[in-house]
N, C-alpha and C positions, 0 to 999 in steps of 0.2 A: 511469457516472462513479464514481470511487473517490477518496476523500480520507482520508489518514491524517495526523494532526497531532501534532506534539510542539511545544508552545508554552510561552513563558515570560511570566509576568506578575508584576512585582515588587511589593514592599510598597507602593511609590509607584505608584498605579494608572496612571501614565503610562509605565511601563517594561515590557518584556517581549520574548520571542522566540517565534516560531511557525514550525514546519516542517510542511508538508502535501503531500499527493499526491492528484491528481484526474485525471479522464478528459476532461470536457467543459468548454469555455470558460464555459458558463452556470454550471456547478458551481463553477468556479474563482472566478467573481464572487461567488456566494452564500457560499462559504466565506471569502473574503477579507473580505467585509462582516461576516460572523458574528464575526470576530475583531477588529473595529475598536475594541473597547471597552478595549483594554489593551496588546496585544503591541507590542514595539518592533522585533522582528525576525520577519518572516513569511516562511517558506519553503514554497512550494507545489510539490510534485512531481506531474507529470502523466504519465499513460500514454495511448497511443492519441491523440496529438496529431493533430487533423484528423478524428478519428472513424473509423468503419468505412469510409466512402467518402472516404478522405483525399485522393485525387487531385482530387476535385471540391471538397472542403471546405477544403483546406489554405490556400487564398488568403485565407480569412476569419480565420484565426488571428491573423495579424499586426495586422490592423485591430482585432480585439477587444482584444488586449493593449494597443495604443496608446490605445484608448478607456478601458480600465480605468485606465491610469496617469494619464490626464488627468481622471478623475472626482473629485468632491469628497471622496469617502470616502478617497482615497489622497493627498490634498494634503499631509498631514503626513509622508509617506514620500518623502524627498528623495534617497534613494540606492536604485537598483534594479539588479538583475542578472537578466536573463532569458535562458535557454538553451533553445532549441526545436529538436529534431532533426526538421526538416521535409523533408530531402532524400530523398524516397521513391524517387527514381530510382537511388540507390546501394543496391542490394540487399545488398551486402556489409556496409554499416555502418548502415543505417536501423533505428532502434529505436522511433521515434514517441514517445520520452520527452521530457519538458520539465521544467526546474527553474527556478522563479521566486522571487526573493528581494527582499523589500521591507524597507527599513531606516528606522525612525522618526527624525525630525530630532533628537530628544533623545538618541539613542544616540550617544555621543561617540567611542568608540574601538572600532572593529570592523575586522578585517582578513580578507582572503581569501588562501588559499594558492595560489601559482603552482607547479604541479607540474613545470614545466620548469626554472624558476630555483631551485626548492626553497627558497622563502622566502615569508613573508607580505607582502602589499601592502595598503596602506590603501585602503578602498573609498570612492570619491567618484563623484558624478554618477550618471546613468542610462544603462545600456547594454543593448542587445538583440542577441543572436546567434541567427540562424535558418538560415543557408545550410548551413554544415557546422561541426560541433563538433570534428572530428578535430584541427584546428589550434589549438584554443582551449586555452591552457596552464592556465586557471583551473579545469579540471575533468578528470576521467577518465571516458571513456565506452567501454563495450565491449558488443558484441552477442554473445550466446552462439553457440558453434560450431553449424553446421547439424546435425551428427551427434548433438547433444544431444536433438533432437526430430525424427527423420527423417520422421515421419508428416506434418509440416507442411512443405510445399514452400518456403514463405517466411515464416519466423518474424520477428516484430518484438520479440522478448524480449531484455532485456539490463539494464544498470544504468548509472547516472551517479553519480559521487562528487564532492562538493565538500568543502573543508575550511575551517573558520572559526575565528577567535580573537576571543572576546568577553569582556571584563573578566577577562583572564588565564586564561580557559577555552578550550582548543583542542579541537575535536571535528569528526568527519566526519559529513556528512549524505548518506546513500546512497538514491537513488531506484531502485526495483527493480520489475521486472515478470517474473514467472515463468510457466512453461507451464501451460496449462489442461488440463482433462479433455476430450479430443476425443470420447469415446464413453462413455455411461453403462454400457453393457453390459460393455465392456472394463474399466471401473473397478470393476465388481462382481465380476469373475472371480477376482481375487486380493486377499488381505489381508496387507499393504498393497498398493495397486494399483500397476500399472506406471507410472502417471503420478506417483505419489508418489515413486518412485525417480528419475524424471527431474528433478523439482523439487529433490529432495535433492542430486543431483549439481550442478545449476546454482547452488543457494544455497551449497553448499560451495565452488564455484569463486569466487563473489563474496567470501566471507569470507576465502579464501586470498589473493585479490588485494589486499584492503584492509588486510591484516595482514602482507604480505610485507616483505622487507628493504629495499625501495627508498626508503621514507620512514619517518620516526619514527612509532611507533605512538601513536595517540591514541584516546580514547573514540569510539565510533561509534554512530549511530542509523540503523537500516535500516527504512524504512517505505515501503509501497507495496502493490501488488497481488501478493501471494505466490501467489495461486490455491490456497492450502491448501484441501483438501476433507476432509469427514468420511470415515471408512472405510466406504464404501458397503456392503460385505458385512456388516460388523458392525451397521450401522444396520438393515438389512433383517432380519437374524437377531434383533435385539432387538425390533423392532416386529411381526415376523411369525414368532415362534418356533414356533408350531403350524401355520403355513400350509403348503400344498402348492404346488409350483411347476410351472407349465406353460410349456414352451419352444416358441416359435413360430419356425420356420425359413423362410428364403427357398427357394422351389421350385427355382430355377435353380442356386444356389450352395450350398445347405444351411447357409448362415451363420445364426447366431442373429439374429433380427430383433426379438424381443420376449420378455420374461419376465413372466409373469402369476402373481401370488401370491394364492391364495384361502384364506380361513379354513377350517379343518377342519370347523367347525360353523357355526352362524348362516347356514344355507342356502348355504354355500360362497360367501359374498360376496367380491368382489375387494377386497383391501386394498392392493395395490401393483401398479403396472405400470412396467416399465423398458424403454425403447427407447434407441437411440443418442442421440437428442436430445429424449427425453421422459422425465420422472421424475415419475410421478403417484402420490401417496399419498392414501388416503382416510382417513388418520388425522391428526389435528392434532398439531403439535409440543406435547409434553406440558409441558416446562419446559426452560429453557436449560441448567441443570446436567445434565440427563439426556443431552443431546446433546454436551456438551463432552467427555464421556468418549471420544467417537469422533473428537475433534479431536487427533490424535496426531502429525502430521507434524513438529512442532517438537521432539519429544522427543529425536531424535538429535542436536540441537544445544544441548542443555540446558547444556553447559559453555561455549558461545560466545555464546548469545543468551538474553536475558531479556525477560519481558513482565509487565505488571501483570495483575491478575485481570480476566477478562472478565465483564461483567455485562450486556452488551447482546446483542440478537438477532443471528443470522447476518447478515452484511453483503451477501450475494448469494444468489440472483438476484431482485431486486425487479422488479415490473412497471414498465414504462416508460410506462404509461398514467397521465396526469397526475391522474386521479381515483382511482387505486389505490395511494396512497403506502405502505400497510402490507401490500400483497399480494405474495406471492412468485409468480414464474412457474413453470410446470411443465416447465422445461427441464433443470434440474439439482437435485440435493439441496441444500437451503440449507446454506451453509457460511460460516465466518469467513475469507474470502479476504483481507481488508484489515486490516493489523495495523501496530502500532508496536512494533518490537523494538529491543533495545539490548545492547551489550556489558556485561560485568560492571563495567568501569570507568565506562561511561556511567551505569549504574544507581547508582553511587556519587555521581554528580552530582545525582541526583534525591532531594530531601529530602521527608520526610513528617512534619512536626512533629505530635505527638499532639494538640495543641490547634488545629491548622490543617489538618484533613483536607480542607477544601474546596479547598486548593491543589493537591491531587493527584486528577485526574479522568481516567478512561479510558472513553470513551463514544462514541456515534454522534451524528450531526447530522441533523436533519430526520426524526425517527422516524415522523411522521404525514403527511409530504408526499412527493411523488415527487422523487427526487434522481437518477434514472437507475437502471440495473440494479444498481449498487453503491451502498450507503449509506455516506456519509462517516463516518470514524472519527477521533477526535482524542484526544490525550493532553495533559493540562495538568499541569505540575509546577514545582517550584522548582529553580533552578540555583544552586549555591554558587559564588560568584565565587572563582576561583583553585583550585577543587577539581580541575581538570584537571592541575595541576602535581604532579610527584612529591613525595611526603612532605608534601602540603598538609594542614594541620590546620584551624585556625579561620580563617574568612574572612567578610567581610561578604557579604550575600546579595542576589541579585536573583531575581525569579521567572521561570520559563520555561514557555511553553505551546507 
């Protein structure tokens, strides 16, 4: 489960906006309840709708959403838009993405953009779309071309964009799921890895699409599972600078099956083992700041995407054992896969008054409890009403989470 949140909470505790992304229905419920203390607009972006066994589990998704909407916690949210890409039989279009939007009854003037009519429409009532999203004019959904990730026979990666107008602020909310690292060994071979290049290409594709000439350009927030990984080779070289490497190959194909790193001294103890689906280190993570230097995939987009300072642990891969909420699995190198990113113009919407730093928070959720293999991440900030307009100067404020 992954959740990334950009949420707004106004000076009046009854106002606010929240945008989020997650993997499992259970996590969706947990995160929605987590933000019941203030936001007026909650947006939850989901990946892998239906889970890994979506053919067997997809039927439960609609029931869960309906149960969530009828819960006491959601009774003050009288306008809802839910878009779930559940049509797994359409390999050409299926992304398993979902975007859910909950609007508080006290939010008086909010509109959603119709991409076909090219105009904003007032949001009223509760609507759920789950069969096919290709014909829905209130969003844009695209699956990445198959040749972006040829190793995967059937990828579910892509993006969904919606556009909103709230209190004179227009902005895009982009739900995204990028390609993962299929092999730890292949990720180690080059710096940066071949997978990093694939993600760079896909993210560039998304940014080009949401800023092209078809529609007016507005500030955008992109949040979801970017699958950003640490530079594996640099991490190993940093932690095992004096180690010697042993390569274990398969007898029939001579392919590399395992990399074993041993300390030069200290009885040549093993300090690192890397296999395709095993990443075993016998050294503890020293400190967050030490490993952030190897989180470099976003650097090539520094002119197009911005992010607040990270102060929380890597969001993936946590143990899915309910009793091991703080423990990482030994499948991949821990990484900050789940992020809340924004354009320069969107960053201008985010206020950080010197005397109200509590209004700006970038952190994770449930640090001590099991939340799935991805730990939820949220961004809480203030949104200046009218700041999305050209030449906007002073405006009254509402808070955004």
